[in-house]
C-alpha positions as CSV (number, residue, x, y, z in Angstrom):
1,M,-9.4,-14.9,-16.5
2,Q,-9.7,-16.4,-13.4
3,D,-12.3,-19.2,-14.9
4,R,-9.4,-19.9,-17.2
5,Q,-6.4,-20.2,-15.0
6,N,-8.5,-21.8,-11.5
7,P,-11.6,-23.0,-13.3
8,G,-14.2,-23.6,-9.9
9,S,-12.1,-21.4,-8.1
10,K,-14.2,-18.7,-5.9
11,P,-14.5,-15.2,-7.7
12,R,-11.8,-12.7,-6.5
13,V,-11.3,-9.0,-6.8
14,A,-8.4,-6.9,-7.2
15,V,-7.6,-4.0,-4.9
16,C,-5.4,-0.6,-5.4
17,Y,-4.8,1.4,-2.8
18,F,-3.1,4.9,-3.5
19,G,-3.5,8.4,-1.9
20,E,-5.1,11.5,-3.3
21,G,-1.9,12.9,-4.7
22,A,-1.7,9.9,-6.7
23,A,-5.0,10.8,-8.2
24,S,-3.6,14.0,-9.5
25,E,-1.7,11.8,-11.9
26,G,-2.9,10.8,-15.4
27,D,-2.2,6.9,-14.7
28,F,-5.3,6.9,-12.3
29,H,-7.5,8.4,-15.1
30,A,-6.4,5.4,-17.4
31,A,-6.5,3.2,-14.9
32,L,-10.2,3.8,-14.0
33,N,-11.2,4.6,-17.9
34,I,-9.4,1.0,-18.7
35,A,-11.3,-0.9,-15.6
36,A,-14.4,0.9,-16.6
37,T,-14.2,-0.4,-19.9
38,R,-13.1,-3.8,-19.6
39,S,-15.4,-4.5,-16.9
40,C,-12.5,-5.0,-14.3
41,P,-13.5,-6.4,-10.8
42,V,-11.0,-4.2,-9.2
43,I,-11.7,-2.2,-5.7
44,F,-9.8,1.3,-6.3
45,I,-9.2,2.6,-2.6
46,C,-8.1,6.0,-2.4
47,R,-6.8,7.5,1.2
48,N,-7.4,10.8,0.8
49,N,-5.3,12.1,3.9
50,G,-5.3,15.4,3.3
51,Y,-2.0,16.0,1.8
52,A,0.5,14.7,-1.2
53,I,3.7,15.2,0.9
54,S,3.3,18.8,1.4
55,T,0.5,19.8,-0.7
56,P,-3.3,20.4,0.6
57,T,-5.9,19.0,-1.3
58,L,-7.2,22.9,-1.7
59,E,-3.9,23.2,-4.1
60,Q,-4.3,19.6,-5.6
61,Y,-8.1,20.2,-6.8
62,R,-11.0,22.4,-6.7
63,G,-14.1,19.3,-7.4
64,D,-15.6,17.3,-4.8
65,G,-12.9,15.5,-3.9
66,I,-11.7,12.1,-5.6
67,A,-15.3,9.9,-5.5
68,S,-16.7,12.5,-7.8
69,R,-14.4,11.2,-10.7
70,G,-15.6,7.6,-10.2
71,T,-19.0,9.0,-11.6
72,G,-17.4,10.6,-14.5
73,Y,-16.0,6.9,-15.9
74,G,-19.3,5.4,-15.0
75,I,-17.9,3.3,-11.8
76,D,-20.0,2.8,-8.6
77,T,-18.7,5.5,-6.0
78,I,-18.5,5.0,-2.1
79,R,-17.1,7.7,0.0
80,V,-16.8,6.8,4.0
81,D,-15.3,8.1,7.3
82,G,-11.7,6.4,6.7
83,N,-10.9,7.1,10.6
84,D,-13.7,5.0,11.6
85,I,-12.5,0.9,11.3
86,W,-15.8,-0.2,11.1
87,A,-17.8,1.9,8.5
88,V,-14.6,0.8,6.5
89,R,-14.8,-2.6,6.7
90,E,-18.7,-2.5,5.8
91,V,-17.8,-0.2,2.9
92,T,-15.0,-2.7,2.0
93,K,-17.6,-5.8,2.4
94,R,-20.3,-4.0,-0.1
95,A,-17.4,-2.3,-2.6
96,R,-16.6,-6.5,-3.1
97,E,-20.1,-7.3,-3.8
98,L,-20.5,-4.8,-6.2
99,A,-17.3,-5.4,-7.9
100,L,-18.3,-9.1,-8.3
101,K,-21.8,-8.1,-9.7
102,D,-22.9,-9.2,-12.9
103,G,-19.6,-10.6,-14.2
104,G,-17.1,-7.9,-12.7
105,R,-16.7,-4.3,-12.6
106,P,-14.6,-1.5,-11.0
107,V,-15.3,0.2,-7.7
108,L,-13.7,3.0,-6.2
109,I,-13.6,4.0,-2.2
110,E,-12.5,7.4,-0.9
111,A,-11.8,6.7,2.5
112,M,-11.6,10.4,4.3
113,S,-8.8,10.8,7.2
114,Y,-5.9,12.7,8.3
115,R,-2.1,12.3,8.1
116,I,-0.7,12.6,11.7
117,S,2.9,11.1,10.9
118,H,5.2,13.1,8.6
119,H,5.0,11.6,4.9
120,S,8.8,10.4,5.4
121,T,11.6,10.2,7.6
122,S,13.1,12.8,5.4
123,D,9.7,15.0,5.8
124,D,9.3,17.7,8.3
125,S,5.5,18.3,7.9
126,F,5.6,21.2,10.5
127,A,7.2,23.5,7.8
128,Y,4.0,23.5,6.2
129,R,1.3,22.6,8.4
130,A,1.0,23.9,12.2
131,R,1.5,21.9,15.1
132,V,-1.5,22.7,17.1
133,E,-3.3,21.3,13.8
134,V,-1.6,17.8,13.9
135,E,-1.9,17.4,17.6
136,D,-5.5,18.4,17.3
137,W,-6.2,15.4,15.1
138,K,-4.2,13.1,17.0
139,R,-6.2,13.8,20.1
140,R,-9.5,14.0,19.2
141,D,-10.0,12.1,15.9
142,N,-7.9,9.6,14.7
143,P,-8.6,5.6,14.2
144,I,-6.5,4.3,16.6
145,T,-8.0,6.5,19.2
146,R,-11.7,5.7,18.2
147,L,-10.7,2.4,18.1
148,R,-9.3,2.5,21.6
149,K,-12.5,4.5,22.9
150,Y,-14.6,1.6,21.6
151,L,-13.0,-1.3,23.1
152,E,-12.7,0.9,26.3
153,N,-16.5,1.3,26.4
154,N,-17.1,-2.3,25.8
155,G,-15.0,-3.8,28.2
156,L,-12.5,-5.1,25.7
157,W,-9.6,-3.1,26.2
158,N,-7.6,-1.1,29.4
159,D,-4.1,0.1,30.5
160,E,-3.2,-3.3,31.9
161,K,-3.9,-5.3,28.6
162,E,-2.3,-2.5,26.6
163,A,0.9,-2.6,29.1
164,E,1.2,-6.4,28.6
165,T,0.5,-6.4,25.0
166,R,3.0,-3.5,24.3
167,K,5.4,-5.7,26.5
168,Q,4.7,-9.1,24.7
169,L,5.1,-6.8,21.1
170,R,8.1,-5.3,21.9
171,S,10.0,-8.8,22.8
172,A,8.5,-10.5,19.6
173,F,9.4,-7.5,17.5
174,L,13.4,-7.3,18.7
175,K,13.5,-11.3,18.3
176,A,12.1,-10.9,14.7
177,F,14.6,-8.0,14.0
178,S,17.4,-10.0,15.7
179,D,16.4,-12.8,13.3
180,A,16.1,-10.7,10.0
181,E,19.7,-9.3,10.3
182,K,21.0,-12.7,10.6
183,V,19.7,-13.6,7.0
184,K,21.3,-13.4,3.8
185,K,20.1,-10.7,1.1
186,P,18.3,-12.3,-1.6
187,S,20.7,-13.3,-4.3
188,L,21.7,-11.1,-7.0
189,R,20.0,-13.3,-9.4
190,S,16.5,-12.3,-8.1
191,M,16.9,-8.6,-9.5
192,F,16.8,-10.2,-13.3
193,E,13.8,-12.5,-12.3
194,D,11.0,-10.3,-11.3
195,I,9.8,-9.6,-15.0
196,Y,9.9,-12.9,-17.5
197,E,9.1,-16.3,-16.6
198,D,11.9,-17.3,-18.8
199,L,15.0,-15.3,-18.8
200,T,15.7,-13.6,-22.2
201,P,19.3,-13.9,-24.1
202,E,19.5,-9.6,-23.3
203,I,19.0,-10.5,-19.3
204,R,21.3,-13.5,-19.1
205,A,24.0,-11.0,-21.1
206,Q,23.1,-8.3,-18.6
207,M,23.7,-11.2,-15.6
208,K,26.9,-12.2,-17.3
209,E,28.5,-8.3,-17.6
210,L,27.7,-7.7,-14.0
211,K,29.4,-10.7,-12.8
212,G,32.2,-9.8,-14.7
213,I,32.2,-6.7,-13.5
214,L,31.9,-8.2,-9.9
215,E,35.2,-10.4,-10.9
216,R,36.8,-7.6,-12.0
217,Y,36.8,-5.0,-8.9
218,P,36.3,-7.3,-5.9
219,E,37.3,-5.0,-3.7
220,E,34.6,-2.5,-4.6
221,Y,31.9,-4.6,-3.9
222,D,31.1,-6.9,-0.9
223,I,28.5,-9.3,-2.0
224,T,29.1,-11.8,1.0
225,E,25.8,-10.7,2.3
226,F,23.8,-11.7,-0.5
227,E,22.5,-15.3,-0.8
228,G,24.8,-17.3,-3.6
229,G,27.4,-14.3,-4.0
230,K,28.3,-13.9,-7.8
231,E,27.7,-17.5,-8.4
232,S,24.2,-16.9,-8.4
233,L,24.3,-15.4,-11.9
234,D,25.7,-18.4,-13.6
235,G,23.4,-19.5,-16.3
């Protein structure tokens, strides 16, 4: 497929990230089976952080994690310490080599980690796990803690550098946030353009219907913040 689209281009792989919770869905098994039988150059990276929202791994499966599932589909599988940035880097490089070998094949990586934060802004993880558990992982073993210790031990990082970096990044982020607030939202038309290269008659009819609704009830919909307004729905 790559050779047909871009003859002479360097071989590439596709990468799919997901959590161990997603691996409990049927789509996960279907994807691995299809990738294996069709020799797709795909790297499946599972971030096993111990919780599928509020469900711990002990309530998700009884087997040997996610890595063992790849073996069942005939897929090369690697389990790595997901909190070790250097180990993850090396494993990913190796997975790419395997994925491109002999014309292409899938590879599954299971990165073992721990989710320190809540699952989302609406989640209170302390309702289903102890605060001391989280604090222990946060203090003792997480990617940022490990990387910081590595950099400090090699004379590449210190408190002064961190203070200066935080100051610079805060200023940059505030400016980026301010600039983003001034940019209009994508056009309403963009809602209809992410599936087909050429708009179908059915989609054009939907666009026309939406424009009619906006014109009929202007007091209900403020579209001034959208690029092009309702005129973007023409054509």
